[in-house]
C-alpha positions, 0 to 999 in steps of 0.5 A: 586180344586178337590173332595179332597178340601172342602166343600165335600160330601162323599157317598158310596153304590153299583154300577152295571156294567151289561156289555155284555162280547161278545166283550171281545174277539176281534175275535168275531168282525169277522162276517165271523167266528162268531158262535152262541155259542159266545152269550152263557155263558162260559162252563167250560174252553171254553169261548164262550161269557164269563161270561155275554153275555146278559148284557145290558151295564148299569152302575148304582149307587144303594143304595148309600147315603151321609155318611159324609159332610165336610164344610169349615166353622169352627165348622159347624155341617155338619151332620145337613145339609140337604144334609147329609141325601140324597141318591145318584142315577142316573137320575129319567127321563132317562135310566142308564149310560153305561160303554164303552171300547175304543176298544176291543184291549184296555180295560184298560180305560173303560169309563162311558158315559151318567151317571147322579148323583142325590142327593135326599131327604127322599121323593125322591125329587131331591136336586142336579143333574149333568151329569158325564163328560165321563171319564175312570178308572185310577190307576187300582190296580190289586190284591187289595183284598186278599184273592181273592174271587171266585165270582169276581174281586180282582181289584180296580180303580178310576174314576175322572171327573166333573159333568156338568150342575149342578142344585140345587133344594134347595133355597139359605140358605137351605143347607149352605154346598151346597151353599158353594160348588156351590159358590166355583165351576166354570161354573156350575160344580163339581169335582167327584171321584168314587172308585170301587171294589168288583165286582162280575162276578159269575152268581150264586152269588146274587151280580152278576154284582154288586160291591161297590163304594165310592165317593166324590163331591167337588169344581171344578175350571176352568183351572184345570185337569178334570181326575186326582188330580193335587196335591201331588202324593204318588207312589210305588217305582216300579211295581205299588205296595209296599211290603204291597200291597199299591198303588198310593194315592193322597193328597192336601196341603192347607195352607190357609185352614190349612189342608192336605187331603189324599185320600187312597180310592184306595190305601189300601189293602182290605180283602173282597168285602165290603172294610174292610181294611187289618190289616197292623198296625197303619198308620200316614201321615208324612212329611219326614224331610230328603230332597231328594238328589239334583239328585232327588233320595229319601233321605228316601226310601220306606220300610226304618225304621226311628226314629220318630224324622226324621218325622213330624207326621201330624196325625194318620189314624184310618182305622181299623173299617170294615166300615171305607172305606164306611164312609170316601171313604178313604179320611182323613183331617188332621190339618196343622199348619204354621210350618208343612205347611212350612216343607211340601212345600219342603219335601216329604209326606209319609204314615208311620207305627209308632211302638215305637220310630220308623216308617216304610215308607210304601208309599212316595211321588214321587222323587222330588215331581214330577207329570205329567199326561195326562188329555186326556187319550183316544181319538177318531179320524176320519181320512180323505182321503184328508189330515191329521187331528189334535188332541191334548192331554192335560197334567199338571205337578207339583212339590209338588202340585205347577205348574211346569213351563218349564218342559219337558215331553218326548213322544213316539209312542209305537211300534206295539203290538201283541196278545191284546184282545184275550181270555185265552190261555187254551181255548180248542175251541177258535175263529178261527179269527186271532188277529190283531196287533195294532199300524200299520201302525206307520206313521199314527200318528205323534207327537213331541218327547217332549213338554214343560209346560207353566207358569201354568204347562200345555202343549199340545201334538199336534198329526197329524193323517193320514188315517191308512186304515183298517189294522185290517181287520174286525175292523175299523181303528187302535189303537195307544198307546203313552207313556210319562215321565217327565224329572227327574221323574223315569218312574217306579213311573208312573202307567203303564197305564198312557198313551194316547190311540187313536182309529183312524177310517179309512177315509170313503167316504159315498156312494150315495145312501147307500144300505142295502147289501153294507153299512148298514148290515155289520155294524149292523150285527156286532153290533147284534152279539156282543150284544145278548140283541139286536139281540136275545131279541129285533130286529135281526140287521142282518135281513132286515125285522126286521130292516125295521119294527123297523127303526124309533126307530133304527134311533132315537138311532143312532141319539142321541148325543155321550154323550147320554146314548141311543147313538147307538152303545154303544161302540162309535166305529163308525166314524161320516161318517159311522153313517151318512151313516146309518142315510141317509139310514134310513131317505131316503124317497120317494115322499109319505114320506115312507122310501125307505130303499134301499136293493141293492146291488148297480148296480156298487158295487162289491160283499160285503165282509160281510157274506151273510145276514139272510133270509129276507122277502122283496120279490125280491133279498133277500139274503139267510139265514145264519142260525143264526135265526130271533129271532122275539119272545123271553123272555123279563122280564119273558114274551114272547113278540113280537118285536112290543111291545118292541120298548121302550125296544130297547132304554133302551138296546141300550148300552153295553160294559165292 
C-alpha cells in the first residue's frame, strides 16, 4: 500500500531547504587549491560559492496543514475528524532535518535525513509523529513551471518514503481516520509522499530558500517498496515529457475499495511558484478499450485523438482552480465499478483531454503495463583492503499493478563519465582543480548482467565491491552508476535518472595513534572549507586550537547515528573507519582523564599531503598559518558572539547539503 491508498491525509504548505552551495562544485573539495572567495556568494558570472554559501543545511516543513482527509468508511465525514484541522511540521524537541547529496559528482538524488513529521492540534499538542526514512527525490520534472521565474527553480520532484516509529498521542476512538490508518499499516509505519516545487534561489527574494510542498500520508504494508508506488505507471512516450509538458504519474486500482486513484502532484505543468496548474483544457482519466499489441507496442499512442466510444471514462478531473494542487496534492479518487475494474485489469489507463465526441490522449500507461524500479536508489559502501564487500540493491516489477513473476531485469555498470559536478562553462574565474572522472576503475564493482523476479515480483541485485583506491585524488573513493531495464519495456519510458548510484569509499586502515597533522586536519579542513557556517561563524575546523577548545561538542556531533539530524559530517561522506579515527583522536585521554589530542606528525609518518594548517597556538611544532584567518568571533543572529558561547549553535548547524 502507499500514500495513494485509503485512509489518507493530504497536506500542503512551504518547505525550507537552506542548503550550503559551496559543495555544488566538486573542485571546491580540493583543499590545496581552495580560495576564500569560494565561501562568498556569486558575483556576476563568477560563481564563487554559488547562491547560498552560508546555508545551514536545514530541511523544514513550514506553515503546512492538513487540507483534506479521505476515509475508507462509506459516507464518513472526514472533514469532521480531529486530524482534519491539524498543522504539519517537524519535531518539537530536536533540530531540523537535512538535505544531503550522495556526492558532489552525483546531485540527482538529494536525500532528506533526520526529518520528523508531526501533526499538531490547534494548541500545539502532538497528535501524531514519526521519523522520515531517508529517501532521495525521484521523477525530477525539469521545466515544470512556465514561464520560468527569475527567483528560482522551475523544477519539481517527488520524495516517496516511510514514516517509522510512528506514535499516536490520541486515545483510540478519538480520531476514526487515524485509527483506521494505523490499523491498515504494519510495523508502526506509514507511507509518505512529498512533492516539492517553486523553490527560490534568489537571495533578494523574500522567499529565498523556500518552496512549496504538497504531501500525503497513507497506509504502509510490510514487504512493499518504500521509495516508489508499485502501481500503474503513466509515462511519456519519450524524453521524459509530453508535448503538453506532462511527465510521469502513478495510479493504483483498488477493485475491493471500488476506487482508482491517480497522483498528478508532479505531472501537470504549473504557471507560478504556488502551483497554479496550466490551462491545458479539461482532463479525464480513462481506460483505453484498444489493447496493446502482442509485441508490446501501444495500440493507442500518446497524442492520438480517438472517439469517446474507444474509451471508458472513469471520471473528470477539475484541476482549474488556483488552489487545486494545494488542496488535493494532485491526488484524485475516482469510482470504479465492476465492469470498469474488469476492463482496467488488462487495458491501459490514460489521461485524456475530451473535446466534443473525441478525446486526445495526453499521457498513457507504459507499454504492456510494465513497471520495474529500484527501491534502493543510492548506496554507500565502505570498501575493504582485505577482500570484497557484498552489497544489494532491491527491485520490484509489476504488470498493470500486479507482481510480475519470472521477469528479467537487465543491469549494466555505466562507463566512466567526465565533467560531472563542475560549474557553468561561462564562469570567467573557475576553480583551478581538475574535475575527476567517475566510474573508474570499473573493476571495483562487479554485478550480474541480469536478475529475475520471484513470485512476488521482487528481485535483488548482488554487488561485489572492491577497493577503488582514491582515483579522484582530493575526494574519497568513487561514484558508480548502474542502469537497468525490464525486458519488454522501452527504455525511453523510464525516467532517465531511474538508476542505482554507489558511493564506494576507499579502504582505510586506521592509524595508531591518529594525530592532528596526519589524520584529523585533512578531513576537518575540507569540511570547514565547504561549510562556512561552521568555519566562519562557529569554529575554524582547520585550526588546532579552535578544535581543541570545542572538542567535546565536535565529538558529540561525529558520534551521532547516521540518521540523526546532527550527524557530522552532514554529507554522510565519511567511511566508518575514517569517522572512528576522528573519534579515537577526540576521545584519547591521559591518566588524568584529560584529552590528549595528539598534534603530530607521527615520527614514522611521511609528510602529509594536505596543505599546511592555519596558525595554531599549541606552542611547539605548530604548523604555519595558511592565511585563511581564524574566525574566532563572528556574527551569529545579528550579534558578535565569542565561540565559547556558541556551543549549542554548533550542533544546530552541524549539517548541510544541497
